[in-house]
Residue, then its C-alpha position, 0 to 999 in steps of 0.5 A: m448795789k451788787r446782785r447778791d446784796v439785792l437778793e439778800a435784802t429780799f431774803r431778809q424782807h421775807e424773814c429768811g435771814d439765816f442762809r448760806w450761798l452755795d455752788p449747786r455742784r456742792i448739793v449732794v444728790a444721792e440714791w439713798v435719799r430716794m430709797k428713804c422716801r420709797f421705803g420709809c415715808p408715808r407720803y410716798g406716791k401721794s403727792r405731785v411733788c414727792p417720789p415717784n412723781v418727780p424726776s429720777v435721781a440722775e435727772c435731779q442731778r442734771f437739773f441742779d447742774e443747770y444752775e449757777e447759784a443756790v441758797l440754803f435757808h436754815f430755820t430752827r424751832t422747838v415745839e411743845r407738841p410734835e404736831d405743831r411742827h406741821s403748821w410751822t413748816r407750812s408757814i415757812n413754805g408759804r414764805l418761801l413761795k412768796l420769796e420765790r415770786a419776789v426773786f422771779l420779779e427781780r429778773h431771775e426767771k429760773a428762780l425755784v424754791l424747794f420747801t423745808g419739808p413735804c408740800n403741806l400748803c393745803d389743810d386737807c391734801t387730796g393725797d392724789p397727785a392728779e387732784c392737787t388743788i394748787p399745782q402752781s404752788a406745789r414745790p418739792a422738798p430737797e429730799g424729794l429731789a434726792v438731796d442729802v440735806f445732812s451732807t449739803a447743810r454740812n457743806c455749808g457749815y451748818q451743824i445738823r444732827v439726827l434728833t432723838d425726840y421732839s423736845q429738841q430744837m429742830d432744823r429745817f432747810g429750804m433751798l432757792l435755786v437762782q441764775 
């Protein structure tokens, strides 16, 4: 069985069946993404996996360049109440973390997952990066590493747009980097 076939079976076992392979050179890293974090996100500086507690944009680009393959995972949902998106994202991120572990155990030691949004594995985040209670599980979102998710998703053939209200179907994207 080919390596990709084995990995794809693992993705499906972890309920991550909507995915596209991509060359890490097609991951769009951009300064504007970091600026949106800095000047628009209430979590800025409050997580060990969000800016400014992550590498610089240039370091992020060099990091992606170390990989031969990446996988973009797509998840969709419409929620009844805006706050329901948080538990949904937490559930996906938990699955992605288990997927990363499974891929690692399949002899892909460089496997690393990027969450579908801010790390929200804990019900009550301390808000202080130094006091994170599960640093071994915390992972950044692609945006935390300056990934332009809109352009990257479009590079993979996904249709993605800015939503104008919470009644619309949401698109979430996580990523797995593998060697």
